[in-house]
C-alpha positions in Angstrom: -11.6 4.8 6.6 -9.6 1.8 7.6 -7.9 1.1 11.0 -4.2 0.3 11.0 -4.8 -2.9 13.4 -7.6 -4.1 10.9 -5.3 -3.7 8.0 -2.5 -5.6 9.6 -4.8 -8.3 10.4 -6.0 -8.6 6.9 -2.6 -8.3 5.4 -0.9 -10.9 7.5 -3.7 -13.4 8.1 -6.5 -12.5 5.7 -8.8 -11.5 8.7 -12.0 -10.3 6.7 -12.7 -6.6 6.9 -15.3 -4.2 5.8 -14.4 -2.7 2.3 -11.5 -3.4 0.0 -8.2 -1.6 0.7 -6.4 0.2 -2.0 -2.6 0.7 -2.5 -1.4 3.2 -5.1 2.0 5.0 -5.0 3.3 7.9 -6.9 6.8 9.0 -8.0 7.6 12.7 -6.8 9.6 15.5 -8.4 13.4 15.8 -7.8 12.9 18.7 -5.4 10.5 16.4 -3.2 12.6 13.3 -3.1 14.4 13.7 0.1 14.2 15.1 3.5 11.4 17.3 4.8 10.3 18.1 1.2 9.8 14.4 0.7 7.6 14.1 3.7 5.6 17.1 2.8 5.0 15.6 -0.7 4.0 12.2 0.8 1.5 13.7 3.5 0.0 15.9 0.7 -0.5 12.8 -1.7 -2.1 10.7 1.1 -4.2 13.6 2.3 -5.4 14.2 -1.3 -6.1 10.3 -2.1 -7.0 8.9 1.1 -5.0 5.7 0.3 -4.9 3.5 3.5 -1.7 1.8 2.8 1.2 4.6 3.1 4.5 3.7 1.0 7.4 5.9 1.5 9.5 6.1 -1.6 13.3 5.4 -1.0 15.7 7.8 -2.8 18.7 6.9 -1.1 20.7 4.4 -3.2 23.1 1.8 -2.0 26.8 2.8 -2.0 29.9 1.1 -1.2 33.5 2.5 -1.6 34.9 -0.4 -3.5 35.4 0.1 -7.1 33.8 -2.6 -9.3 35.4 -2.9 -12.7 35.9 -6.8 -13.4 33.7 -9.6 -11.8 36.5 -10.6 -9.3 36.1 -7.0 -7.8 32.8 -8.0 -6.3 35.0 -10.2 -3.7 36.4 -7.0 -2.3 33.0 -5.6 -1.0 33.1 -5.6 2.8 30.2 -5.2 5.3 29.0 -1.5 6.0 27.6 -0.1 9.1 24.4 1.6 8.3 25.7 4.8 9.6 28.4 4.6 7.0 25.8 4.7 4.3 23.2 7.3 3.1 20.5 5.2 4.8 20.3 7.1 8.2 18.5 9.9 6.2 16.0 7.5 5.0 15.3 6.4 8.5 14.9 10.0 9.5 12.3 10.4 6.9 10.5 7.3 8.1 10.4 8.9 11.6 9.2 12.2 10.2 6.5 10.4 8.2 5.3 8.4 11.3 5.1 11.7 13.3 3.2 13.5 10.5 0.7 10.7 9.7 0.0 9.6 13.1 -0.1 6.0 14.9 -3.1 4.9 12.8 -1.4 5.1 9.4 0.0 1.8 8.2 3.4 2.6 6.7 5.6 0.5 4.3 9.3 1.3 3.6 10.7 0.7 0.1 13.4 -1.5 0.0 15.3 -1.9 -3.4 16.2 -5.5 -4.0 19.6 -7.1 -4.0 20.3 -6.8 -7.7 19.1 -3.4 -8.3 20.9 -2.2 -5.2 24.3 -3.6 -6.8 23.4 -1.5 -9.8 22.7 1.6 -7.9 26.2 1.1 -6.3 28.0 0.5 -9.5 26.1 2.4 -12.3 23.7 4.6 -10.5 19.9 4.8 -10.1 17.9 4.2 -13.3 20.4 2.1 -15.0 19.0 -1.3 -14.3 16.7 -1.7 -17.3 20.0 -1.8 -19.4 20.6 -5.5 -20.0 24.3 -4.8 -20.1 24.6 -2.9 -16.7 27.7 -4.0 -14.5 26.0 -6.4 -12.3 24.0 -8.1 -15.0 27.1 -8.6 -17.1 29.2 -9.7 -14.4 26.9 -12.1 -12.9 26.7 -13.8 -16.2 30.5 -13.8 -16.5 31.5 -14.9 -13.2 28.6 -15.7 -11.0 30.5 -17.3 -8.1 32.5 -13.9 -7.6 29.6 -11.6 -8.1 27.5 -13.5 -5.8 30.0 -13.1 -3.0 29.3 -9.2 -3.3 25.7 -9.7 -3.6 25.6 -11.8 -0.3 27.1 -8.7 1.5 24.4 -6.3 -0.2 21.7 -8.8 1.1 22.9 -8.6 4.7 22.9 -4.7 4.6 19.4 -4.6 3.3 18.3 -7.1 5.9 19.7 -4.7 8.6 18.2 -1.7 6.8 14.8 -3.4 6.9 14.9 -4.2 10.5 16.0 -0.5 11.2 13.0 0.8 9.1 10.7 -1.2 11.2 12.4 0.0 14.4 12.2 3.7 13.1 8.2 3.4 12.6 7.4 1.4 9.5 4.9 -1.5 9.8 6.9 -3.4 7.3 8.5 -3.3 3.9 7.7 -3.2 0.2 10.5 -5.1 -1.4 11.2 -4.4 -5.0 12.6 -7.6 -6.5 14.3 -7.1 -9.8 16.2 -9.3 -12.2 13.6 -12.2 -13.0 12.6 -10.7 -16.1 12.8 -13.3 -19.0 15.2 -11.5 -21.1 17.9 -10.8 -18.3 19.1 -14.1 -17.0 18.6 -17.8 -17.4 16.1 -19.2 -14.9 19.1 -21.3 -13.5 21.3 -18.4 -12.8 18.8 -16.4 -11.1 17.4 -19.3 -8.8 21.1 -20.3 -8.0 22.6 -17.1 -7.1 19.9 -14.5 -6.4 16.9 -16.2 -5.1 18.3 -17.8 -1.9 19.6 -14.4 -0.9 16.3 -12.7 -1.1 14.4 -15.7 0.3 16.6 -15.7 3.5 16.3 -11.9 3.6 12.6 -11.8 3.6 12.4 -14.9 5.8 14.0 -13.0 8.5 11.5 -10.1 8.3 8.3 -12.1 7.9 7.6 -12.2 11.8 8.7 -8.7 12.3 6.3 -6.8 10.2 4.1 -7.1 7.1 6.2 -7.9 3.8 4.9 -6.7 0.3 6.7 -8.5 -2.5 6.7 -6.2 -5.6 8.2 -8.2 -8.6 9.3 -5.4 -10.7 9.6 -4.8 -14.4 8.1 -6.3 -17.4 8.0 -10.1 -18.4 8.8 -11.5 -15.0 9.1 -15.4 -14.4 6.6 -15.3 -11.6 6.9 -19.1 -10.5 10.4 -18.4 -9.3 9.0 -16.4 -6.4 6.7 -18.9 -5.1 9.0 -19.6 -2.0 9.6 -16.0 -1.2 8.2 -15.3 2.3 5.7 -12.5 2.1 2.2 -11.4 3.0 1.2 -9.6 -0.4 2.5 -10.0 -4.1 2.5 -7.5 -6.9 3.6 -7.7 -10.4 3.1 -6.2 -13.7 0.1 -8.0 -14.7 -0.6 -6.0 -17.8 3.0 -6.6 -19.2 3.2 -10.2 -18.1 2.2 -13.7 -19.2 0.7 -14.2 -15.7 -2.9 -13.2 -15.1 -4.4 -12.3 -11.6 -5.9 -15.7 -11.5 -2.5 -17.2 -12.3 -0.9 -15.1 -9.5 -3.4 -16.2 -7.1 -2.9 -19.8 -7.7 0.9 -19.5 -7.5 0.6 -17.6 -4.1 -2.2 -19.3 -2.3 -1.7 -17.9 1.0 -1.0 -14.3 0.0 -3.1 -11.1 -0.8 -2.8 -9.9 -4.2 -2.2 -6.3 -5.1 -3.2 -5.2 -8.6 -5.9 -4.8 -11.1 -4.8 -1.5 -12.9 -2.3 -0.7 -15.6 0.0 2.1 -14.2 1.0 3.0 -17.8 -2.6 3.7 -19.3 -6.1 2.6 -19.5 -9.0 2.8 -17.2 -7.0 4.1 -14.3 -6.5 7.3 -16.2 -9.3 7.7 -18.7 -12.2 5.3 -17.5 -15.5 6.6 -16.4 -16.9 5.9 -13.0 -19.2 3.1 -14.1 -16.4 1.3 -16.1 -14.0 1.5 -13.2 -16.6 0.1 -10.9 -17.2 -2.8 -13.1 -13.6 -3.3 -13.6 -13.0 -3.5 -9.8 -15.8 -5.8 -9.3 -14.3 -8.2 -11.9 -10.9 -7.9 -10.0 -12.6 -9.0 -6.9 -14.3 -11.8 -8.6 -11.0 -13.1 -10.2 -9.0 -13.0 -7.0 -11.7 -13.4 -4.2 -12.8 -10.8 -1.9 -10.6 -12.0 1.0 -7.5 -11.7 -1.0 -7.9 -8.4 -2.9 -6.0 -5.2 -2.7 -6.7 -2.9 -5.5 -3.9 -1.2 -7.0 -1.6 -1.0 -9.9 1.2 -2.8 -11.6 3.8 -0.4 -10.3 4.3 3.2 -9.2 2.2 5.9 -10.8 3.6 8.8 -12.8 3.7 12.1 -10.9 1.0 13.6 -13.2 -1.6 11.3 -12.2 -4.8 13.0 -11.0 -5.1 12.5 -7.3 -8.9 13.1 -7.3 -9.3 10.0 -9.6 -7.1 7.9 -7.2 -9.4 9.2 -4.3 -12.6 8.1 -6.1 -11.3 4.7 -6.4 -10.1 4.4 -2.9 -13.4 5.6 -1.8 -15.3 3.3 -4.0 -13.3 0.2 -2.8 -13.9 1.2 0.9 -17.8 1.0 0.0 -17.6 -2.5 -1.6 
């Protein structure tokens, strides 16, 4: 449907192509989140949907041996070799997926952002929405000490991202969390988190394609304008920023979105409604910048036949 080289040229440079690419990803059940079972689930999903952008989920959380109880403990964190983390298993999954999907597939490796990786290492996966999680609380109480640890995490994520590309990914899908309006003051985030992520993504922009996913509801989208990336995606339907707003804030990037991943047309719209909606998205963003997708990852119960129908419709437009 779409050739990998054509997609890369479109994503990086906006080179025109026939059809509109789509990017939809899905959460898989616990039994299919790691190893060969995860790759089987990914291949089955992409075979069923025909989605041209292949994103591999990352179920390998950041870990470090240091115990974090008070903000000053973040100063104890030391750099880790990747082989001393859980990430080699993720790199093996990327190699397996590349072998299964073939050379024409465009594969993106999911990289969890600096703050959520810190949360994974202290409180565990799924705990970041709690506004009182350890890293959120400590960054407010003692930002200088906490940021010392965050800088070590950012360096590890940079090395992981490079390793993902070397393992066969065409680029990364970076999930940035922490810029929700209700979490930090804008000054706190822009002083202690944004510089780390700008440097991280800037080191990757020439190595592969960079998708910036601004995760969670109510993000302060303007704070990401300086982030080096090729594609931007955010929760439009739970944000004050429309697709037009995002297109204006990120004038050189492609925009991924259009559908709410929590409900609405994607799940219950008929063919004509969906076609009109997609046409409207293209008009709002501009054909040369549109990637049809959702605000975030789809639930595992999503009908893959519906996704395929949208993918095929976009390819014909």
